[in-house]
C-alpha positions in Angstrom: 0.0 0.0 0.0 1.2 3.4 -0.9 3.0 5.1 2.0 2.6 8.7 0.8 4.9 11.3 2.4 6.5 8.7 4.7 3.4 7.9 6.7 0.0 6.9 5.3 -2.1 8.0 2.4 -4.2 11.1 2.8 -6.4 10.3 5.8 -9.3 11.9 7.6 -7.6 11.7 11.1 -4.1 11.6 12.3 -4.9 8.7 14.6 -6.7 5.5 13.8 -9.9 4.5 15.5 -11.5 1.1 15.4 -15.2 0.4 16.1 -18.3 -1.6 15.5 -21.7 -0.2 14.4 -24.2 0.7 17.1 -27.4 -1.3 17.5 -30.4 0.0 15.6 -32.6 2.7 17.0 -36.3 2.1 17.0 -37.9 4.2 14.2 -40.6 5.5 16.5 -38.1 6.7 19.1 -36.6 9.9 17.7 -33.4 11.2 19.2 -31.9 14.3 17.7 -28.4 13.3 16.4 -27.2 16.8 17.3 -26.0 17.2 20.9 -27.7 20.5 21.6 -26.8 20.3 25.3 -23.2 20.8 24.3 -23.8 24.3 22.8 -22.7 27.5 24.5 -25.6 29.8 23.6 -23.9 32.7 25.4 -21.6 32.7 22.4 -23.0 33.8 19.1 -22.4 31.6 16.1 -21.3 34.7 14.3 -18.4 35.2 16.7 -17.0 31.7 17.1 -19.0 28.9 15.5 -16.9 26.1 17.0 -17.5 27.3 20.5 -21.1 28.0 19.9 -21.6 24.4 18.8 -19.4 22.8 21.4 -18.6 25.4 24.2 -20.6 23.9 27.1 -19.3 20.5 26.2 -15.7 21.8 26.3 -16.3 23.5 29.7 -17.8 20.4 31.3 -15.5 17.7 29.8 -12.5 16.4 31.7 -9.9 14.5 29.7 -9.5 11.0 31.1 -6.0 10.4 32.5 -5.3 7.6 30.0 -6.0 9.9 27.0 -4.2 12.7 25.2 -7.5 14.3 24.4 -11.3 13.6 24.5 -14.1 14.1 22.0 -16.4 12.4 19.6 -13.8 10.1 18.0 -12.3 9.1 21.3 -15.7 8.1 22.6 -16.4 6.1 19.5 -13.0 4.4 19.9 -13.8 3.4 23.5 -16.9 1.7 22.2 -14.8 0.2 19.4 -12.4 -1.4 21.8 -15.2 -2.9 23.8 -16.7 -4.4 20.6 -13.3 -5.9 19.7 -12.9 -7.2 23.2 -16.1 -9.2 22.8 -14.7 -10.9 19.7 -11.3 -11.4 21.2 -12.5 -12.7 24.6 -14.6 -15.3 22.8 -11.6 -16.3 20.7 -9.2 -16.4 23.6 -11.6 -18.8 25.5 -11.9 -21.3 22.7 -10.7 -24.8 23.6 -8.5 -26.5 20.9 -9.2 -24.1 18.0 -7.9 -25.1 14.6 -4.2 -24.2 14.4 -3.7 -21.3 12.0 -7.4 -20.3 12.0 -8.2 -16.6 12.5 -9.9 -17.3 15.8 -6.8 -19.2 17.1 -4.4 -16.6 15.9 -6.1 -13.5 17.2 -7.2 -15.3 20.4 -3.6 -16.4 21.2 -2.1 -13.1 20.3 -4.6 -11.3 22.5 -4.0 -13.7 25.4 -0.2 -13.4 25.3 -0.4 -9.6 25.1 -2.6 -9.6 28.2 -0.2 -11.7 30.2 1.7 -9.0 32.0 3.1 -11.4 34.6 4.9 -13.5 32.1 6.1 -10.4 30.2 7.5 -8.9 33.4 9.1 -12.2 34.3 10.8 -12.4 30.9 12.4 -8.9 31.2 14.7 -8.2 28.2 15.2 -11.9 27.4 12.9 -12.0 24.4 15.4 -9.7 22.6 18.5 -11.5 23.8 19.4 -13.0 20.4 18.8 -9.6 18.6 21.0 -7.8 21.1 23.8 -10.5 20.7 23.7 -9.8 17.0 24.3 -6.1 17.6 27.1 -6.8 20.1 28.9 -8.9 17.5 29.0 -6.1 14.9 32.6 -5.4 13.9 32.3 -3.2 10.8 29.9 -1.4 8.5 29.1 -4.6 6.6 28.0 -6.3 9.8 26.0 -3.2 10.8 24.0 -3.2 7.6 23.4 -6.9 7.8 21.9 -6.5 11.3 19.7 -3.7 10.1 18.4 -5.7 7.2 17.8 -8.7 9.5 15.7 -6.4 11.7 13.6 -5.3 8.8 12.8 -8.9 8.0 11.3 -9.1 11.5 9.3 -6.0 11.1 11.7 -3.7 13.0 13.2 -1.2 10.6 15.7 1.4 11.7 18.1 4.1 10.4 16.3 4.6 7.1 13.0 4.0 5.5 12.6 0.9 3.3 9.3 -0.5 1.9 7.7 -1.8 -1.3 5.1 0.5 -3.0 4.0 1.5 -6.5 6.4 3.7 -8.5 5.0 7.2 -8.2 5.4 7.7 -12.0 4.3 4.2 -13.0 1.8 3.0 -10.6 1.4 -0.4 -12.2 4.9 -1.3 -11.1 6.0 -2.1 -7.5 9.3 -0.6 -6.6 11.7 -0.8 -3.6 11.5 2.6 -1.9 14.2 4.1 0.2 13.5 7.2 2.3 15.1 9.2 5.1 14.8 8.0 8.7 16.7 7.1 11.8 15.3 9.7 14.2 13.9 9.1 17.6 12.3 12.5 17.9 9.2 13.2 15.8 11.0 15.2 13.0 14.0 17.1 12.0 12.9 20.4 13.7 13.1 19.0 17.2 16.9 18.7 17.0 17.5 22.3 16.1 14.9 24.6 17.7 16.5 26.8 20.4 13.4 27.7 22.5 13.4 26.3 26.1 10.6 23.8 25.4 12.6 22.2 22.6 15.7 22.1 24.7 13.8 20.4 27.5 12.5 17.8 25.1 16.0 17.0 23.9 17.2 16.8 27.5 14.3 14.5 28.3 15.1 12.4 25.2 18.7 11.9 26.4 17.4 10.9 29.8 15.0 8.4 28.1 17.9 6.9 26.1 20.0 6.7 29.3 17.2 4.9 31.1 16.7 2.3 28.3 20.5 1.6 28.0 20.8 1.4 31.8 18.0 -1.1 32.1 20.0 -3.2 29.5 23.0 -3.1 31.7 25.0 -0.3 30.1 27.4 1.1 32.7 28.3 4.1 30.6 24.7 4.9 29.6 24.8 8.7 30.1 27.8 9.1 27.8 26.4 6.7 25.3 23.1 8.5 25.3 24.8 11.7 24.4 26.6 10.0 21.6 23.3 8.7 20.2 21.7 12.2 20.3 24.8 13.6 18.5 24.5 10.9 15.8 20.8 11.5 15.3 21.4 15.3 15.1 23.8 14.6 12.2 21.1 12.4 10.5 18.6 15.2 11.1 20.9 17.7 9.5 20.6 15.7 6.3 16.9 15.2 6.6 14.0 17.2 5.2 11.3 19.0 7.2 7.7 17.7 7.3 6.8 20.6 4.9 9.6 19.7 2.5 8.5 16.1 2.5 5.1 17.2 1.1 6.4 17.9 -2.4 6.1 14.6 -4.4 8.2 15.8 -7.3 11.1 16.9 -5.1 11.0 13.6 -3.3 11.0 11.4 -6.4 14.3 10.0 -7.8 14.5 6.8 -9.8 18.1 5.5 -9.5 19.9 2.3 -10.1 22.1 0.5 -7.6 25.2 1.7 -9.4 24.0 5.3 -9.3 23.4 4.9 -5.6 26.9 3.6 -5.2 28.1 6.9 -6.5 25.7 8.8 -4.3 26.4 6.8 -1.1 29.7 5.0 -1.8 30.1 3.5 1.7 27.0 1.5 1.3 27.4 -1.6 -0.9 24.1 -1.3 -2.6 24.2 -4.6 -4.5 25.0 -6.4 -1.2 22.3 -4.4 0.6 19.6 -5.3 -1.9 20.7 -8.9 -1.8 20.3 -8.9 1.9 16.8 -7.4 1.5 15.9 -10.2 -1.0 15.5 -7.5 -3.6 16.4 -8.5 -7.2 15.3 -5.3 -8.8 18.1 -2.9 -9.8 15.9 0.3 -10.0 15.0 2.0 -6.8 12.7 4.9 -5.9 14.8 7.1 -3.6 13.0 9.9 -1.8 16.0 11.9 -0.5 19.4 10.9 -2.1 21.1 13.6 -0.1 20.2 11.8 3.1 21.9 8.6 1.9 25.0 10.6 0.8 25.2 12.0 4.4 24.5 8.5 5.9 27.3 7.0 3.8 29.7 9.5 5.3 28.4 8.8 8.8 28.9 5.1 8.4 32.5 5.7 7.6 33.2 8.4 10.2 31.2 7.3 13.2 32.8 4.7 15.6 31.2 1.3 15.4 30.6 1.4 19.2 28.3 4.4 18.7 26.3 2.6 16.0 26.0 -0.4 18.3 24.6 1.7 21.1 22.2 3.4 18.6 20.9 0.0 17.3 20.5 -1.4 20.8 18.6 1.6 22.0 16.2 1.7 19.0 15.6 -2.1 19.1 14.6 -2.0 22.8 12.7 1.3 22.4 10.6 -0.1 19.5 9.5 -3.1 21.5 9.4 -1.4 24.9 5.5 -1.1 25.1 5.5 -4.9 25.1 8.5 -5.6 27.3 8.6 -5.7 31.2 7.2 -2.8 33.1 10.4 -0.8 33.6 10.9 -0.6 29.8 7.3 0.1 29.1 7.1 2.8 31.7 10.3 4.5 30.4 8.9 4.8 26.9 5.5 5.9 28.1 7.0 8.7 30.3 8.8 10.2 27.3 6.6 9.6 24.2 3.1 9.6 25.8 3.5 11.7 28.9 6.1 14.4 28.0 5.4 14.8 24.3 1.6 14.3 24.4 0.5 14.9 28.0 -1.1 11.5 28.6 -1.1 11.0 32.4 -1.3 7.2 32.6 -1.3 4.2 30.2 -4.6 2.8 28.8 -5.9 -0.3 30.3 -3.9 -3.3 29.1 -6.9 -4.9 27.4 -7.4 -1.8 25.3 -3.8 -1.8 24.2 -4.0 -5.5 23.4 -7.1 -5.0 21.2 -5.3 -2.3 19.3 -2.2 -4.5 18.9 -4.3 -7.3 17.4 -6.0 -5.0 15.0 -2.7 -3.5 13.9 -1.0 -6.8 13.3 -3.6 -9.3 12.3 -6.2 -6.8 11.1 -7.8 -8.9 8.3 -8.3 -11.8 10.7 -10.0 -9.6 13.2 -11.7 -7.6 10.5 -13.3 -10.6 8.9 -15.0 -11.6 12.2 -15.9 -8.0 12.8 -17.7 -7.5 9.5 -19.7 -10.6 10.1 -20.9 -9.3 13.4 -21.2 -5.5 13.0 -21.5 -4.5 9.4 -24.9 -5.2 7.7 -25.3 -5.1 3.9 -27.7 -2.2 4.3 -24.9 0.0 5.7 -22.7 -0.7 2.7 -25.6 0.0 0.3 -26.3 3.3 1.9 -22.7 4.3 1.7 -22.4 3.3 -1.9 -25.4 5.5 -2.8 -24.0 8.4 -0.8 -20.6 8.2 -2.5 -22.2 8.1 -5.9 -24.3 11.2 -5.0 -21.2 13.1 -3.9 -19.3 12.0 -7.0 -22.0 13.3 -9.3 -22.1 16.6 -7.4 -18.3 16.9 -7.6 -18.5 16.4 -11.4 -20.9 19.3 -11.7 -18.8 21.5 -9.5 -15.8 20.9 -11.7 -17.8 21.7 -14.8 -19.0 25.0 -13.1 -15.5 26.1 -12.0 -14.9 29.5 -13.5 -11.1 29.5 -13.1 -10.4 26.3 -15.1 -10.1 25.9 -18.9 -12.3 23.3 -20.6 -9.3 21.0 -21.3 -8.2 20.8 -17.7 -11.8 20.4 -16.6 -12.1 17.4 -18.9 -8.9 15.8 -17.4 -10.2 16.5 -13.9 -13.5 14.8 -14.7 -11.7 11.9 -16.2 -9.8 11.5 -13.0 -13.0 11.8 -10.9 -14.7 9.2 -13.0 -11.7 6.8 -12.6 -11.9 6.8 -8.8 -12.0 3.3 -7.3 -14.5 3.3 -4.5 -13.8 0.9 -1.6 -16.4 0.6 1.1 -16.6 -1.5 4.2 -14.1 -4.3 3.7 -11.8 -5.8 1.1 -13.0 -8.4 -1.5 -10.1 -10.6 -0.5 -8.7 -11.2 3.0 -5.1 -11.7 3.8 -4.3 -15.3 4.7 -2.2 -15.4 7.9 -2.6 -19.1 8.5 1.1 -19.9 7.9 2.2 -17.6 10.8 3.0 -19.5 14.0 1.1 -17.7 16.8 1.2 -19.1 20.3 1.1 -18.0 23.9 4.7 -18.6 24.8 6.2 -15.2 23.7 4.6 -12.0 22.6 7.8 -10.6 21.1 8.3 -13.9 19.2 4.7 -13.7 17.8 5.3 -10.0 16.8 8.5 -10.9 15.0 7.0 -13.8 13.2 4.1 -11.5 12.1 6.7 -9.0 11.0 8.5 -11.6 9.0 5.3 -12.7 7.3 4.4 -9.0 6.4 8.0 -8.4 5.1 7.8 -11.5 2.8 4.3 -10.5 1.7 5.6 -7.1 0.6 8.8 -8.3 -1.0 6.8 -10.8 -3.0 5.0 -7.9 -4.7 8.2 -7.0 -6.6 8.2 -8.0 -10.2 4.4 -8.4 -10.2 1.7 -6.0 -11.3 0.4 -3.8 -8.6 -2.6 -5.3 -6.7 -4.9 -2.4 -6.6 -7.5 -4.3 -4.7 -5.4 -4.1 -1.5 -6.5 -2.1 1.4 -4.4 0.2 3.7 -6.8 0.1 6.7 -8.7 -2.6 8.5 -12.5 -2.8 8.4 -13.1 -1.7 12.1 -11.3 1.6 11.5 -13.2 4.8 12.0 -11.3 6.7 9.4 -11.1 7.1 5.6 -8.4 7.9 3.1 -7.4 8.7 -0.5 -4.5 7.0 -2.1 -3.1 8.9 -5.1 -1.2 6.0 -6.6 -4.3 3.9 -6.6 -6.6 6.9 -7.3 -9.0 5.4 -4.8 -11.2 6.6 -2.0 -11.6 4.1 0.9 -14.2 4.1 3.7 -13.8 1.2 6.2 -16.9 -0.2 7.8 -16.3 1.6 11.1 -16.9 5.0 9.5 -20.6 4.5 9.0 -21.9 5.3 12.5 -22.3 8.3 14.8 -21.0 11.0 14.8 -20.6 10.4 11.0 -23.8 8.7 10.1 -27.1 8.4 11.9 -29.4 5.7 10.7 -32.6 7.7 11.3 -31.0 11.1 11.2 -32.2 13.9 8.9 -30.3 14.5 5.6 -28.9 17.8 6.9 -27.0 16.0 9.6 -25.8 13.1 7.6 -24.6 15.3 4.7 -22.9 17.6 7.1 -21.1 14.7 8.7 -20.5 11.6 6.6 -21.2 13.6 3.4 -18.4 16.0 4.2 -16.1 13.1 5.0 -16.7 11.6 1.5 -16.2 15.0 -0.1 -13.0 15.5 1.9 -11.5 12.3 0.6 -12.6 13.1 -3.0 -11.0 16.5 -2.7 -7.6 14.9 -1.7 -7.5 13.8 -5.4 -7.5 17.5 -6.3 -5.5 19.1 -3.5 -2.0 20.5 -3.8 -0.5 17.0 -3.8 -3.2 14.7 -5.2 -3.7 17.1 -8.1 -0.2 16.2 -9.3 -1.3 12.6 -10.0 -3.3 11.6 -13.0 -6.3 9.3 -13.3 -4.1 6.2 -13.4 -2.3 7.2 -10.2 0.9 8.4 -11.9 2.8 11.6 -10.8 2.2 13.3 -14.2 1.1 16.8 -15.0 -2.4 17.0 -16.6 -2.9 20.8 -16.1 -2.3 23.7 -18.5 0.3 26.1 -17.2 -2.2 28.8 -16.7 -4.7 26.6 -14.8 -2.0 25.3 -12.5 -0.9 28.9 -11.7 -4.5 29.7 -10.8 -4.8 26.7 -8.6 -1.6 27.5 -6.8 -2.8 31.1 -6.2 -6.0 29.7 -4.6 -4.0 27.3 -2.5 -1.7 30.1 -1.4 -4.8 31.9 -0.1 -5.7 28.8 2.0 -2.2 28.7 3.4 -2.3 32.4 4.4 -5.8 32.0 6.0 -4.6 29.1 8.2 -1.2 30.6 9.0 -3.1 33.4 10.8 -4.9 31.0 13.2 -3.3 31.2 16.7 -3.4 27.9 18.7 -1.3 28.3 21.9 -0.1 31.7 23.0 2.0 32.8 19.9 2.0 29.4 18.2 0.2 29.5 14.9 -1.2 26.8 12.6 1.4 25.9 10.0 -0.6 26.7 6.8 1.9 25.0 4.5 2.1 21.7 6.6 -1.7 21.5 6.7 -2.4 22.8 3.2 -3.6 19.6 1.7 -6.0 18.7 4.6 -7.3 22.3 4.7 -8.1 22.2 1.0 -9.8 18.8 1.5 -11.8 20.2 4.5 -13.0 23.2 2.5 -13.7 21.3 -0.6 -15.4 18.4 1.2 -17.8 20.6 3.1 -18.7 22.7 0.0 -19.3 19.5 -2.1 -21.4 18.0 0.7 -23.5 21.1 1.0 -24.1 21.2 -2.8 -25.1 17.6 -2.7 -27.4 18.2 0.3 -29.2 21.0 -1.7 -30.3 18.3 -4.2 -32.4 16.5 -1.4 -36.0 17.4 -0.9 -35.4 18.1 2.8 -33.0 21.0 2.0 -35.9 23.0 0.4 -38.5 22.4 3.1 -39.2 24.9 5.8 -38.9 22.2 8.4 -37.4 23.4 11.7 -36.0 20.8 14.1 -35.2 21.9 17.7 -35.2 25.5 16.5 -32.8 25.0 13.5 -33.3 25.1 9.8 -31.9 22.4 7.6 -29.0 24.5 6.5 -28.2 25.4 10.2 -28.3 21.7 11.1 -26.0 20.9 8.3 -23.3 23.2 9.6 -23.9 22.2 13.3 -23.3 18.5 12.3 -20.0 19.5 10.8 -19.0 21.4 14.0 -19.9 18.5 16.3 -18.1 15.9 14.2 -14.9 17.7 15.1 -15.6 18.2 18.8 -12.4 17.5 20.7 -10.5 18.7 23.8 -6.7 18.2 23.5 -4.1 18.5 26.2 -1.7 21.4 25.6 1.2 19.0 25.0 -0.8 17.0 22.5 -1.9 20.2 20.7 1.7 21.4 20.4 2.8 18.0 19.1 0.0 18.2 16.5 1.1 21.7 15.4 4.6 20.4 14.8 3.7 17.1 13.2 0.1 16.7 12.1 -0.9 17.7 8.6 -4.4 18.3 10.0 -5.3 21.6 11.6 -6.7 21.6 15.1 -10.4 20.9 15.1 -11.5 24.4 16.0 -10.0 25.6 12.7 -11.2 22.5 10.8 -14.7 23.9 11.7 -14.4 27.6 11.5 -12.0 27.8 8.6 -14.2 26.1 6.0 -17.5 27.6 7.1 -16.0 31.1 7.0 -15.4 30.6 3.3 -19.0 29.5 2.5 -21.6 32.1 1.7 -24.3 29.6 2.7 -23.0 29.7 6.2 -23.3 33.5 6.3 -26.9 33.2 5.1 -27.8 30.4 7.5 -26.6 32.2 10.6 -27.0 35.9 9.5 -23.3 36.7 9.6 -22.6 40.4 9.3 -19.4 42.4 8.4 -18.7 43.3 12.0 -18.8 39.7 13.2 -15.6 37.7 14.0 -16.6 34.9 11.7 -17.0 37.3 8.8 -14.5 37.2 5.9 -14.9 39.7 3.1 -16.2 38.0 -0.1 -12.8 38.7 -1.8 -11.1 36.7 0.9 -13.4 33.7 0.9 -11.4 30.9 -0.7 -13.2 28.6 -3.1 -11.3 26.0 -5.1 -13.8 23.2 -5.6 
């Protein structure tokens, strides 16, 4: 599956949520899907629409100690985990299940993940052989051999390696090499000079020291400083999150011989052989990173590299090692960086682990229990409605030439629409899962996944593959597949209400569908053609007009202040902001085609148009901890929810009409400043 911009395809949320559908509501028992009790009616919608829709809820909500934030999606996730627990508890309790069956595999993995007593007793011993391999390293060749061996167990380090379609020829699977190797979230964390950033670096060194000390390193403080110094050099050669958003600048098709010239201290033929890669042509995201890495392999003492590998090995598995290791990792990544006060209940983490590693096995059982055919049929109809509306919006765009419009419509028509669950399930039956060692199970799963991906090379791209599991409450657009994907879990409150009015459903799930469609035409997705290839299909004049509109979006969001003097990064969030604005506009246009939109029906004091916008506002209801909010500003391509709500509505004339917004109101933007792309 395409790993666009070194993470995931364009997704609705930065974090993944898994759930099951709620039970049906009786048709004669009407419950308003909007939570009117959460409004703050002391605030005018013309002054701050997000706070008007959610203000009392924000005042009265306390973030649970085990969470970095709380809101609609978190609540859905909690129910999700309970639903998964029901499935996994029943599988765990089976007596003599068929070996290799989905029930046996997910039941045993769940059981061994829950067994904290056995995990605490084992300590670091599950990684003993891996650590011995690191200790035995004598030279760069040994170092790279250990790194490739780790990748084959699902534990990659130092650089990014994966198999994915060629960005300029999506029918061919290529080996991809990207920058990597950092323990802090991104390059910027290593160089910012403010006190908060310095404190994070100091805490990171303390975390490294703790992990190395727990592993018996008598010179851990010195070794930790050496690791930070090495990572700082890697960061110097790395690109920022904003720079990584440019698909053209991060595309380089190079042969192994060409990479030998770029990075001469890496034997590329040998490296590829160790990776079981026979292809000679590689897609390299950042050749300059590998040039710098080559020099570091030569100039950095082997002892430093060994410390680096030992730390990252232990750190990556720490959540599933004994309590001292798990606590050390939690204290840095969860508590310091994100504000989480205590770990989630172990059963919740175990459910998430099973879904993340054996997702198709769990997903198959999930769909049978929680996703009725009627839900899929509804979603298919809604997606088709939004697609037709989008087609009309493109035709009506006054800034595009007819030739570019035709190409855009061709791309829209070529969308692959995946809803609910895949047509074909992954077969995990060959993976040996038992209850003797969680780390052993995870490494065997990693080995299976590695072989699964490597076996794609030399074969046509399988565009039926999914990048999310069915229980996921999320959605995504993948430019290489030119597909929009809506897992089963998305079709439930707060996105979709079975007996809700059209205004609410179009303002919620409709806007989500429009959001993902718009990713095909945002600043990144618009650079890919209908076949999923990074290929220009715009006239020069039309592209310039698009860029001018996109620049307006960047400027608008740059001006939003989140914490004190910290602003939204308009360039980092550009694609998601375009998708939010386009998605809401498309959904509203589609809603206007429904009979309900033109009735004078007032529900709980609100017109259909007002309910449409309130649904959008309450979908994004969330309360983040300050640490989490700061992490998001630095790393998340999505804007904070307040601006995901207020930003798009302030660009829509229909919102002004619905809530009687006047020039002196804070929500007012002059017509000349209201950005409309799609």
